[in-house]
N, CA, C and O atoms as a GROMACS GRO file, in nm:
protein
  292
    1MET      N    1  -0.132   0.489  -1.116
    1MET     CA    2  -0.179   0.476  -0.978
    1MET      C    3  -0.076   0.400  -0.896
    1MET      O    4  -0.035   0.290  -0.933
    2ARG      N    5  -0.035   0.459  -0.786
    2ARG     CA    6   0.059   0.391  -0.698
    2ARG      C    7  -0.016   0.315  -0.591
    2ARG      O    8  -0.114   0.364  -0.535
    3PHE      N    9   0.031   0.198  -0.563
    3PHE     CA   10  -0.027   0.120  -0.456
    3PHE      C   11   0.084   0.040  -0.391
    3PHE      O   12   0.194   0.028  -0.446
    4ASN      N   13   0.057  -0.014  -0.275
    4ASN     CA   14   0.159  -0.094  -0.208
    4ASN      C   15   0.100  -0.228  -0.167
    4ASN      O   16  -0.018  -0.254  -0.185
    5LEU      N   17   0.184  -0.311  -0.110
    5LEU     CA   18   0.144  -0.447  -0.076
    5LEU      C   19   0.030  -0.449   0.024
    5LEU      O   20  -0.064  -0.528   0.010
    6LYS      N   21   0.035  -0.365   0.124
    6LYS     CA   22  -0.072  -0.361   0.223
    6LYS      C   23  -0.204  -0.320   0.158
    6LYS      O   24  -0.308  -0.380   0.185
    7ASN      N   25  -0.200  -0.218   0.072
    7ASN     CA   26  -0.322  -0.176   0.003
    7ASN      C   27  -0.376  -0.287  -0.085
    7ASN      O   28  -0.497  -0.309  -0.091
    8LEU      N   29  -0.286  -0.358  -0.154
    8LEU     CA   30  -0.328  -0.470  -0.238
    8LEU      C   31  -0.396  -0.577  -0.154
    8LEU      O   32  -0.501  -0.629  -0.191
    9ARG      N   33  -0.335  -0.610  -0.041
    9ARG     CA   34  -0.391  -0.712   0.049
    9ARG      C   35  -0.527  -0.669   0.102
    9ARG      O   36  -0.623  -0.745   0.097
   10GLU      N   37  -0.535  -0.547   0.153
   10GLU     CA   38  -0.660  -0.500   0.212
   10GLU      C   39  -0.771  -0.484   0.108
   10GLU      O   40  -0.887  -0.511   0.137
   11SER      N   41  -0.736  -0.440  -0.012
   11SER     CA   42  -0.839  -0.424  -0.115
   11SER      C   43  -0.895  -0.558  -0.160
   11SER      O   44  -1.004  -0.563  -0.217
   12ASN      N   45  -0.820  -0.666  -0.137
   12ASN     CA   46  -0.868  -0.799  -0.169
   12ASN      C   47  -0.921  -0.873  -0.046
   12ASN      O   48  -0.948  -0.993  -0.050
   13LYS      N   49  -0.936  -0.797   0.063
   13LYS     CA   50  -0.991  -0.850   0.189
   13LYS      C   51  -0.920  -0.977   0.237
   13LYS      O   52  -0.981  -1.076   0.274
   14LEU      N   53  -0.787  -0.968   0.234
   14LEU     CA   54  -0.704  -1.079   0.278
   14LEU      C   55  -0.634  -1.043   0.408
   14LEU      O   56  -0.600  -0.927   0.432
   15THR      N   57  -0.613  -1.143   0.492
   15THR     CA   58  -0.534  -1.125   0.613
   15THR      C   59  -0.386  -1.140   0.579
   15THR      O   60  -0.351  -1.187   0.470
   16GLN      N   61  -0.300  -1.102   0.670
   16GLN     CA   62  -0.157  -1.124   0.649
   16GLN      C   63  -0.127  -1.272   0.636
   16GLN      O   64  -0.043  -1.312   0.555
   17ASP      N   65  -0.195  -1.355   0.713
   17ASP     CA   66  -0.174  -1.499   0.706
   17ASP      C   67  -0.213  -1.553   0.568
   17ASP      O   68  -0.141  -1.636   0.511
   18GLU      N   69  -0.325  -1.507   0.516
   18GLU     CA   70  -0.369  -1.553   0.384
   18GLU      C   71  -0.271  -1.508   0.275
   18GLU      O   72  -0.239  -1.585   0.185
   19MET      N   73  -0.225  -1.384   0.284
   19MET     CA   74  -0.131  -1.334   0.185
   19MET      C   75   0.002  -1.408   0.195
   19MET      O   76   0.065  -1.437   0.093
   20ALA      N   77   0.044  -1.439   0.316
   20ALA     CA   78   0.168  -1.515   0.334
   20ALA      C   79   0.158  -1.651   0.266
   20ALA      O   80   0.252  -1.696   0.201
   21LYS      N   81   0.044  -1.717   0.281
   21LYS     CA   82   0.025  -1.847   0.217
   21LYS      C   83   0.029  -1.834   0.065
   21LYS      O   84   0.088  -1.918  -0.002
   22ILE      N   85  -0.033  -1.730   0.011
   22ILE     CA   86  -0.030  -1.707  -0.133
   22ILE      C   87   0.113  -1.689  -0.181
   22ILE      O   88   0.152  -1.742  -0.286
   23LEU      N   89   0.193  -1.614  -0.104
   23LEU     CA   90   0.331  -1.584  -0.143
   23LEU      C   91   0.431  -1.691  -0.098
   23LEU      O   92   0.552  -1.677  -0.117
   24LYS      N   93   0.379  -1.798  -0.038
   24LYS     CA   94   0.463  -1.912   0.004
   24LYS      C   95   0.571  -1.870   0.104
   24LYS      O   96   0.689  -1.902   0.088
   25THR      N   97   0.527  -1.796   0.206
   25THR     CA   98   0.619  -1.754   0.310
   25THR      C   99   0.546  -1.760   0.444
   25THR      O  100   0.426  -1.788   0.448
   26SER      N  101   0.616  -1.736   0.552
   26SER     CA  102   0.552  -1.734   0.684
   26SER      C  103   0.483  -1.600   0.707
   26SER      O  104   0.516  -1.502   0.641
   27ARG      N  105   0.389  -1.597   0.799
   27ARG     CA  106   0.322  -1.472   0.831
   27ARG      C  107   0.419  -1.370   0.890
   27ARG      O  108   0.413  -1.253   0.852
   28PRO      N  109   0.510  -1.412   0.982
   28PRO     CA  110   0.605  -1.312   1.032
   28PRO      C  111   0.694  -1.253   0.922
   28PRO      O  112   0.724  -1.134   0.923
   29ASN      N  113   0.738  -1.336   0.827
   29ASN     CA  114   0.819  -1.285   0.718
   29ASN      C  115   0.737  -1.194   0.627
   29ASN      O  116   0.786  -1.090   0.583
   30TYR      N  117   0.613  -1.232   0.599
   30TYR     CA  118   0.527  -1.147   0.518
   30TYR      C  119   0.509  -1.011   0.585
   30TYR      O  120   0.515  -0.907   0.519
   31SER      N  121   0.488  -1.011   0.716
   31SER     CA  122   0.470  -0.886   0.788
   31SER      C  123   0.592  -0.796   0.774
   31SER      O  124   0.579  -0.675   0.756
   32LYS      N  125   0.711  -0.856   0.781
   32LYS     CA  126   0.834  -0.778   0.763
   32LYS      C  127   0.840  -0.718   0.623
   32LYS      O  128   0.882  -0.603   0.606
   33ILE      N  129   0.799  -0.794   0.522
   33ILE     CA  130   0.800  -0.744   0.385
   33ILE      C  131   0.700  -0.630   0.371
   33ILE      O  132   0.732  -0.526   0.314
   34GLU      N  133   0.580  -0.650   0.424
   34GLU     CA  134   0.476  -0.548   0.412
   34GLU      C  135   0.518  -0.418   0.480
   34GLU      O  136   0.482  -0.310   0.435
   35ASN      N  137   0.593  -0.429   0.588
   35ASN     CA  138   0.635  -0.311   0.664
   35ASN      C  139   0.770  -0.256   0.620
   35ASN      O  140   0.822  -0.162   0.682
   36GLY      N  141   0.828  -0.313   0.515
   36GLY     CA  142   0.953  -0.262   0.462
   36GLY      C  143   1.078  -0.304   0.537
   36GLY      O  144   1.183  -0.243   0.520
   37HIS      N  145   1.068  -0.407   0.621
   37HIS     CA  146   1.183  -0.453   0.699
   37HIS      C  147   1.251  -0.575   0.639
   37HIS      O  148   1.351  -0.624   0.692
   38ALA      N  149   1.197  -0.626   0.528
   38ALA     CA  150   1.257  -0.739   0.456
   38ALA      C  151   1.225  -0.721   0.309
   38ALA      O  152   1.129  -0.653   0.272
   39GLU      N  153   1.306  -0.782   0.226
   39GLU     CA  154   1.288  -0.772   0.081
   39GLU      C  155   1.212  -0.893   0.028
   39GLU      O  156   1.235  -1.005   0.072
   40PRO      N  157   1.120  -0.870  -0.065
   40PRO     CA  158   1.049  -0.980  -0.130
   40PRO      C  159   1.139  -1.047  -0.234
   40PRO      O  160   1.240  -0.991  -0.276
   41THR      N  161   1.100  -1.166  -0.274
   41THR     CA  162   1.174  -1.235  -0.379
   41THR      C  163   1.110  -1.205  -0.514
   41THR      O  164   0.996  -1.160  -0.522
   42ILE      N  165   1.184  -1.232  -0.620
   42ILE     CA  166   1.130  -1.218  -0.756
   42ILE      C  167   1.015  -1.317  -0.773
   42ILE      O  168   0.916  -1.285  -0.840
   43GLU      N  169   1.027  -1.435  -0.714
   43GLU     CA  170   0.918  -1.534  -0.722
   43GLU      C  171   0.788  -1.474  -0.667
   43GLU      O  172   0.681  -1.499  -0.722
   44MET      N  173   0.798  -1.398  -0.561
   44MET     CA  174   0.678  -1.334  -0.504
   44MET      C  175   0.616  -1.236  -0.603
   44MET      O  176   0.493  -1.227  -0.612
   45ALA      N  177   0.699  -1.165  -0.678
   45ALA     CA  178   0.647  -1.072  -0.778
   45ALA      C  179   0.569  -1.148  -0.886
   45ALA      O  180   0.464  -1.103  -0.930
   46TYR      N  181   0.622  -1.262  -0.927
   46TYR     CA  182   0.551  -1.343  -1.027
   46TYR      C  183   0.420  -1.398  -0.972
   46TYR      O  184   0.320  -1.403  -1.042
   47ILE      N  185   0.422  -1.439  -0.846
   47ILE     CA  186   0.299  -1.489  -0.784
   47ILE      C  187   0.194  -1.378  -0.780
   47ILE      O  188   0.078  -1.401  -0.814
   48LEU      N  189   0.235  -1.258  -0.740
   48LEU     CA  190   0.142  -1.145  -0.738
   48LEU      C  191   0.086  -1.117  -0.877
   48LEU      O  192  -0.034  -1.093  -0.894
   49ARG      N  193   0.174  -1.120  -0.975
   49ARG     CA  194   0.132  -1.094  -1.113
   49ARG      C  195   0.022  -1.191  -1.157
   49ARG      O  196  -0.078  -1.151  -1.216
   50ASN      N  197   0.043  -1.316  -1.127
   50ASN     CA  198  -0.053  -1.418  -1.169
   50ASN      C  199  -0.180  -1.416  -1.085
   50ASN      O  200  -0.290  -1.429  -1.139
   51LYS      N  201  -0.167  -1.401  -0.956
   51LYS     CA  202  -0.282  -1.407  -0.866
   51LYS      C  203  -0.372  -1.284  -0.878
   51LYS      O  204  -0.495  -1.297  -0.873
   52PHE      N  205  -0.313  -1.167  -0.895
   52PHE     CA  206  -0.390  -1.043  -0.892
   52PHE      C  207  -0.399  -0.974  -1.028
   52PHE      O  208  -0.436  -0.857  -1.036
   53ASP      N  209  -0.366  -1.047  -1.134
   53ASP     CA  210  -0.378  -0.995  -1.272
   53ASP      C  211  -0.308  -0.861  -1.291
   53ASP      O  212  -0.361  -0.771  -1.356
   54ILE      N  213  -0.188  -0.849  -1.235
   54ILE     CA  214  -0.107  -0.730  -1.256
   54ILE      C  215  -0.034  -0.750  -1.389
   54ILE      O  216   0.018  -0.858  -1.416
   55ASP      N  217  -0.031  -0.647  -1.472
   55ASP     CA  218   0.015  -0.660  -1.610
   55ASP      C  219   0.157  -0.713  -1.628
   55ASP      O  220   0.180  -0.797  -1.715
   56ASP      N  221   0.251  -0.667  -1.550
   56ASP     CA  222   0.387  -0.716  -1.568
   56ASP      C  223   0.462  -0.720  -1.436
   56ASP      O  224   0.416  -0.667  -1.335
   57VAL      N  225   0.577  -0.783  -1.440
   57VAL     CA  226   0.656  -0.801  -1.319
   57VAL      C  227   0.703  -0.668  -1.263
   57VAL      O  228   0.711  -0.653  -1.141
   58LEU      N  229   0.733  -0.571  -1.350
   58LEU     CA  230   0.775  -0.440  -1.301
   58LEU      C  231   0.665  -0.375  -1.218
   58LEU      O  232   0.693  -0.311  -1.117
   59GLU      N  233   0.540  -0.391  -1.260
   59GLU     CA  234   0.429  -0.340  -1.180
   59GLU      C  235   0.422  -0.413  -1.046
   59GLU      O  236   0.393  -0.352  -0.944
   60CYS      N  237   0.449  -0.542  -1.048
   60CYS     CA  238   0.449  -0.618  -0.922
   60CYS      C  239   0.556  -0.566  -0.828
   60CYS      O  240   0.535  -0.555  -0.708
   61LEU      N  241   0.671  -0.535  -0.884
   61LEU     CA  242   0.778  -0.483  -0.800
   61LEU      C  243   0.741  -0.348  -0.741
   61LEU      O  244   0.785  -0.314  -0.631
   62LYS      N  245   0.661  -0.269  -0.812
   62LYS     CA  246   0.613  -0.142  -0.757
   62LYS      C  247   0.524  -0.166  -0.635
   62LYS      O  248   0.518  -0.081  -0.546
   63VAL      N  249   0.455  -0.281  -0.632
   63VAL     CA  250   0.374  -0.315  -0.516
   63VAL      C  251   0.462  -0.320  -0.392
   63VAL      O  252   0.418  -0.287  -0.282
   64PHE      N  253   0.586  -0.363  -0.411
   64PHE     CA  254   0.678  -0.377  -0.298
   64PHE      C  255   0.742  -0.245  -0.255
   64PHE      O  256   0.822  -0.245  -0.162
   65GLU      N  257   0.708  -0.133  -0.320
   65GLU     CA  258   0.756  -0.002  -0.278
   65GLU      C  259   0.670   0.047  -0.163
   65GLU      O  260   0.592   0.141  -0.177
   66MET      N  261   0.684  -0.019  -0.051
   66MET     CA  262   0.599   0.008   0.064
   66MET      C  263   0.643   0.132   0.138
   66MET      O  264   0.660   0.238   0.078
   67LYS      N  265   0.661   0.121   0.264
   67LYS     CA  266   0.694   0.235   0.347
   67LYS      C  267   0.830   0.294   0.314
   67LYS      O  268   0.855   0.410   0.346
   68ASN      N  269   0.918   0.217   0.249
   68ASN     CA  270   1.048   0.271   0.212
   68ASN      C  271   1.033   0.396   0.128
   68ASN      O  272   1.106   0.493   0.147
   69THR      N  273   0.940   0.396   0.035
   69THR     CA  274   0.920   0.510  -0.053
   69THR      C  275   0.864   0.628   0.023
   69THR      O  276   0.913   0.740   0.009
   70THR      N  277   0.762   0.604   0.105
   70THR     CA  278   0.698   0.714   0.174
   70THR      C  279   0.786   0.768   0.287
   70THR      O  280   0.772   0.884   0.325
   71MET      N  281   0.876   0.686   0.340
   71MET     CA  282   0.962   0.731   0.448
   71MET      C  283   1.068   0.829   0.396
   71MET      O  284   1.120   0.911   0.472
   72HIS      N  285   1.102   0.820   0.265
   72HIS     CA  286   1.206   0.906   0.210
   72HIS      C  287   1.151   1.031   0.142
   72HIS      O  288   1.228   1.104   0.080
   73GLN      N  289   1.022   1.056   0.152
   73GLN     CA  290   0.963   1.174   0.087
   73GLN      C  291   0.958   1.290   0.182
   73GLN      O  292   0.912   1.398   0.146
   0.00000   0.00000   0.00000
């Protein structure tokens, strides 16, 4: 199953501000990441893995395949 950061956030009923706090970043920076205009850090992948019980870091990195993937299809 493919999913992205926005879907993960919305399925957990979180705002961008709440997700930014979880990922230890600002809301404007989080918004850029969610929209594919900035790159997430590896630390963010580990935070996602721990917070949302994602099996491994590679799966977390797939979360970050946001609009970049769909824009190239």
